[in-house]
C-alpha positions in Angstrom: 113.6 87.9 140.4 110.1 88.2 142.1 111.7 89.3 145.3 114.1 92.0 143.7 111.0 93.5 142.1 108.8 93.5 145.3 112.0 95.2 147.0 112.2 97.7 144.6 108.6 98.4 144.6 108.5 99.1 148.4 112.0 101.1 148.4 110.7 102.9 145.4 107.2 103.8 147.3 108.9 104.8 150.6 111.6 107.1 148.7 108.8 108.6 146.7 107.2 110.3 149.5 110.3 111.9 150.4 111.1 112.7 146.9 107.7 114.4 146.7 108.2 116.4 150.0 111.6 117.5 148.6 109.9 118.5 145.2 107.0 120.6 146.8 109.0 122.4 149.4 111.6 123.3 147.3 109.2 124.8 144.5 107.3 126.6 147.4 110.7 128.0 148.7 111.6 128.9 145.3 108.4 130.5 144.2 107.2 132.6 146.9 104.0 133.7 145.4 102.7 130.1 145.5 102.4 130.8 149.2 100.7 134.1 149.1 104.4 135.9 149.8 105.5 138.6 147.6 108.7 137.9 145.5 110.8 140.6 147.2 110.2 143.3 149.7 107.8 146.1 149.1 109.3 149.3 147.7 108.9 151.1 150.8 110.5 148.4 152.8 113.7 148.7 150.6 114.1 152.4 151.6 113.7 151.2 155.3 116.2 148.7 155.0 118.6 151.0 153.0 117.9 153.6 155.9 118.7 151.1 158.4 122.1 150.1 156.9 123.0 153.7 156.4 122.0 154.6 160.3 124.3 151.5 161.2 127.4 153.0 159.1 127.0 156.4 160.2 126.8 155.3 163.8 129.8 153.2 163.3 131.6 156.3 161.9 130.7 158.5 164.9 132.0 155.7 167.2 135.2 155.7 165.1 135.7 159.3 166.0 135.4 158.5 169.6 137.3 155.4 169.7 140.8 154.5 168.3 142.1 152.4 165.7 138.7 152.3 163.9 136.9 149.7 166.1 133.8 152.0 165.7 133.7 151.7 161.9 133.7 147.7 162.1 131.2 147.6 164.8 129.1 150.2 162.7 129.3 148.2 159.8 128.5 145.1 161.5 125.6 146.6 163.0 124.1 147.9 159.4 124.8 144.3 158.3 122.9 143.0 161.2 120.1 145.5 160.5 119.9 144.1 156.9 119.8 140.7 157.9 117.3 140.9 160.4 115.0 143.1 157.4 115.7 140.3 155.0 119.1 141.3 153.1 122.0 139.1 152.7 125.2 140.2 154.1 127.4 138.7 151.1 125.7 139.7 147.9 126.5 137.4 145.0 124.7 134.2 146.1 126.9 131.9 148.1 130.4 134.0 148.3 131.2 134.6 151.6 134.0 136.7 153.3 136.8 136.9 150.8 134.6 136.1 148.0 135.4 132.4 147.9 132.5 130.6 146.3 133.9 127.4 145.0 131.9 124.2 144.9 129.5 125.5 147.6 128.7 128.7 145.9 128.1 126.8 142.7 125.7 124.4 144.1 123.8 127.3 146.0 123.5 129.4 142.7 122.3 126.3 141.1 119.5 125.7 143.8 118.8 129.5 143.3 118.2 129.0 139.5 121.8 130.6 138.5 124.3 129.1 136.6 127.3 131.8 136.2 125.5 135.1 135.3 122.6 133.1 133.5 119.2 132.9 135.0 117.7 129.3 134.7 115.2 129.6 137.3 112.5 128.4 135.0 114.6 125.2 134.6 114.6 124.5 138.0 110.8 125.1 138.3 110.2 122.8 135.4 112.6 120.3 137.1 110.4 120.4 140.5 107.0 120.3 138.6 108.3 117.1 136.5 109.6 115.4 139.9 106.5 116.0 141.6 104.4 114.5 138.4 106.8 111.6 138.1 106.4 110.8 141.8 102.7 110.9 142.0 102.3 108.8 138.9 104.9 106.3 140.2 103.0 106.2 143.6 99.8 105.7 141.8 101.2 102.9 139.5 102.7 101.3 142.7 99.4 101.2 144.3 97.8 99.7 141.6 100.5 97.0 141.2 99.7 96.3 144.9 96.2 96.3 144.5 96.6 93.8 141.7 98.9 91.4 143.7 96.7 91.3 146.5 93.9 90.5 144.3 95.8 87.7 142.8 96.9 86.5 146.0 93.2 86.2 147.2 92.2 84.5 144.0 94.8 81.7 144.5 93.7 81.1 148.0 90.1 80.8 147.1 91.0 78.4 144.2 93.2 76.3 146.6 90.7 76.2 149.2 87.8 74.9 146.7 90.3 72.2 145.3 
């Protein structure tokens, strides 16, 4: 039983470090203002992004007139999407739905990590969970360190008592 407790203690200590890192970095990614970054692009940046997308689409339409079978339109749309991606826009709005709108389990998981369940915004719940994990992990590490210190002190007392006897 004692070895099981020791094993549990050490595995818990090691895993707690990784859980703490995951929780802190997840919270920082979720709440961009914690790192000093703004939540979204400034208003002027949005106009620039929209202008870039429109320019890409217009270029594709011009190429479409020059080329046959509509290849220019698809190239222009692709260029507009690429410009949007480079400037921070997502190519597939809807949080996880890729081409064809197939969200499935992957889309659900991505939405859940972004703080959405269906159309409901539960970002506050994700943040609260991350903060709770941070608190639980830090207190767990603290208790584990206290336990290890107490065990060390107990071993020292036993050794000194055995040497005196």
